[in-house]
Backbone as CSV, one residue per row, in Angstrom:
resi,resn,N_x,N_y,N_z,CA_x,CA_y,CA_z,C_x,C_y,C_z
1,MET,38.550,44.849,3.387,38.758,44.611,1.972,37.949,43.387,1.594
2,GLY,37.116,43.523,0.606,36.305,42.388,0.207,35.846,42.483,-1.230
3,LEU,35.391,41.364,-1.714,34.877,41.264,-3.067,33.413,40.865,-2.962
4,ASN,32.549,41.679,-3.529,31.113,41.405,-3.497,30.656,41.056,-4.899
5,TYR,29.798,40.061,-5.005,29.221,39.760,-6.300,27.771,39.362,-6.150
6,THR,27.014,39.702,-7.179,25.580,39.485,-7.201,25.221,38.671,-8.434
7,ILE,24.365,37.666,-8.249,23.887,36.846,-9.357,22.404,37.120,-9.547
8,ASP,22.035,37.532,-10.754,20.639,37.700,-11.155,20.377,36.662,-12.234
9,CYS,19.875,35.511,-11.834,19.684,34.384,-12.745,18.507,34.632,-13.681
10,ARG,18.748,34.457,-14.968,17.670,34.605,-15.956,16.734,33.413,-15.947
11,ALA,17.238,32.246,-15.584,16.422,31.031,-15.620,15.333,31.032,-14.548
12,CYS,15.695,31.364,-13.308,14.711,31.297,-12.224,14.332,32.662,-11.654
13,GLY,15.078,33.706,-12.040,14.764,35.049,-11.564,15.276,35.354,-10.173
14,SER,16.079,34.475,-9.595,16.579,34.706,-8.243,17.646,35.796,-8.227
15,HIS,17.768,36.457,-7.095,18.775,37.491,-6.856,19.570,37.047,-5.640
16,THR,20.845,36.709,-5.837,21.677,36.186,-4.765,22.905,37.070,-4.609
17,GLU,23.210,37.464,-3.369,24.378,38.298,-3.094,25.390,37.505,-2.275
18,PHE,26.666,37.653,-2.630,27.759,37.007,-1.919,28.803,38.043,-1.559
19,SER,29.532,37.791,-0.493,30.615,38.666,-0.082,31.771,37.803,0.406
20,THR,32.981,38.132,-0.040,34.172,37.424,0.406,35.189,38.435,0.898
21,THR,36.079,38.005,1.745,37.158,38.874,2.207,38.442,38.473,1.504
22,MET,39.262,39.462,1.252,40.540,39.234,0.589,41.653,39.638,1.543
23,ARG,42.775,38.962,1.458,43.904,39.256,2.338,44.575,40.575,2.004
24,CYS,44.676,40.868,0.730,45.345,42.107,0.347,44.639,42.743,-0.842
25,GLN,44.925,44.007,-1.051,44.274,44.755,-2.119,44.658,44.205,-3.495
26,ALA,45.875,43.705,-3.651,46.308,43.169,-4.944,45.481,41.950,-5.332
27,ASP,45.171,41.072,-4.368,44.344,39.905,-4.656,42.945,40.328,-5.084
28,ALA,42.383,41.299,-4.390,41.037,41.759,-4.705,41.003,42.447,-6.062
29,ALA,42.002,43.255,-6.347,42.052,43.957,-7.632,42.203,42.965,-8.784
30,SER,43.006,41.932,-8.590,43.174,40.946,-9.661,41.899,40.123,-9.846
31,ALA,41.132,39.937,-8.786,39.878,39.200,-8.888,38.844,39.972,-9.702
32,LEU,38.936,41.284,-9.717,38.005,42.086,-10.516,38.193,41.839,-12.010
33,HIS,39.348,41.369,-12.409,39.612,41.095,-13.814,39.107,39.721,-14.238
34,ILE,38.347,39.074,-13.380,37.796,37.756,-13.709,36.912,37.833,-14.949
35,ALA,36.276,38.959,-15.160,35.394,39.111,-16.320,36.157,39.025,-17.631
36,ASP,37.451,39.284,-17.610,38.263,39.193,-18.821,38.596,37.749,-19.176
37,HIS,38.431,36.839,-18.224,38.855,35.450,-18.419,37.773,34.470,-17.963
38,ILE,36.577,34.577,-18.499,35.491,33.678,-18.121,35.710,32.324,-18.786
39,ASP,35.809,31.300,-17.974,35.976,29.938,-18.488,34.604,29.396,-18.857
40,THR,34.429,29.010,-20.106,33.140,28.467,-20.535,33.161,26.944,-20.611
41,GLU,34.284,26.335,-20.271,34.396,24.874,-20.279,33.777,24.274,-19.015
42,CYS,34.116,24.827,-17.856,33.578,24.349,-16.572,32.356,25.195,-16.220
43,ALA,31.295,24.547,-15.821,30.041,25.252,-15.547,30.107,26.056,-14.249
44,ILE,29.638,27.291,-14.318,29.372,28.109,-13.131,27.857,28.154,-13.047
45,ARG,27.307,27.730,-11.919,25.857,27.534,-11.835,25.196,28.459,-10.822
46,CYS,23.917,28.736,-11.066,23.078,29.492,-10.136,22.953,28.668,-8.860
47,PRO,23.140,29.272,-7.683,23.027,28.515,-6.439,21.595,28.087,-6.107
48,VAL,20.606,28.675,-6.759,19.206,28.354,-6.478,18.683,27.252,-7.398
49,CYS,18.762,27.474,-8.712,18.166,26.521,-9.658,19.191,25.654,-10.385
50,ARG,20.470,25.941,-10.191,21.581,25.187,-10.793,21.693,25.368,-12.309
51,ALA,21.054,26.399,-12.862,21.194,26.697,-14.292,22.603,27.211,-14.557
52,ARG,23.129,26.894,-15.713,24.486,27.302,-16.068,24.510,28.790,-16.407
53,LEU,25.434,29.536,-15.779,25.533,30.982,-15.976,26.555,31.373,-17.028
54,ASN,27.487,30.485,-17.344,28.602,30.870,-18.209,28.630,30.121,-19.540
55,THR,27.495,30.060,-20.214,27.495,29.460,-21.550,28.327,30.305,-22.510
56,SER,28.411,31.612,-22.246,29.292,32.519,-22.990,29.704,33.636,-22.041
57,GLN,30.750,34.370,-22.404,31.207,35.476,-21.569,30.130,36.554,-21.472
58,THR,29.447,36.833,-22.563,28.381,37.840,-22.567,27.242,37.434,-21.645
59,GLU,26.857,36.172,-21.701,25.784,35.651,-20.844,26.167,35.774,-19.369
60,PHE,27.403,35.429,-19.032,27.876,35.515,-17.650,27.845,36.960,-17.159
61,LEU,28.381,37.879,-17.948,28.456,39.282,-17.530,27.080,39.928,-17.407
62,SER,26.089,39.407,-18.111,24.744,39.965,-17.991,24.027,39.478,-16.727
63,GLN,24.529,38.408,-16.115,23.874,37.856,-14.928,24.668,38.036,-13.635
64,VAL,25.954,38.328,-13.733,26.804,38.419,-12.549,27.485,39.789,-12.531
65,SER,27.388,40.490,-11.395,28.107,41.746,-11.238,29.079,41.615,-10.071
66,ILE,30.272,42.172,-10.234,31.342,42.041,-9.254,31.781,43.435,-8.841
67,SER,31.971,43.664,-7.536,32.447,44.960,-7.060,33.453,44.770,-5.929
68,LEU,34.307,45.738,-5.748,35.346,45.724,-4.726,34.933,46.635,-3.583
69,GLU,35.025,46.138,-2.376,34.688,46.920,-1.182,35.974,47.221,-0.428
70,ALA,36.214,48.488,-0.189,37.456,48.886,0.493,37.417,48.654,1.976
């Protein structure tokens, strides 16, 4: 059980993939709803160029994709 997410940064053009493991399916399923609650107060940054990814919810969703791996 894991949560995979990919960042396609518009600022530098980098493509970065991450994978995390979750203890239970409920935790992973609730993490998929992160797109409904994007915090725009605290910066989420590109790991390569450090550009801010979450200036708005729309901007974040256009650069970050999240998927659940069974």
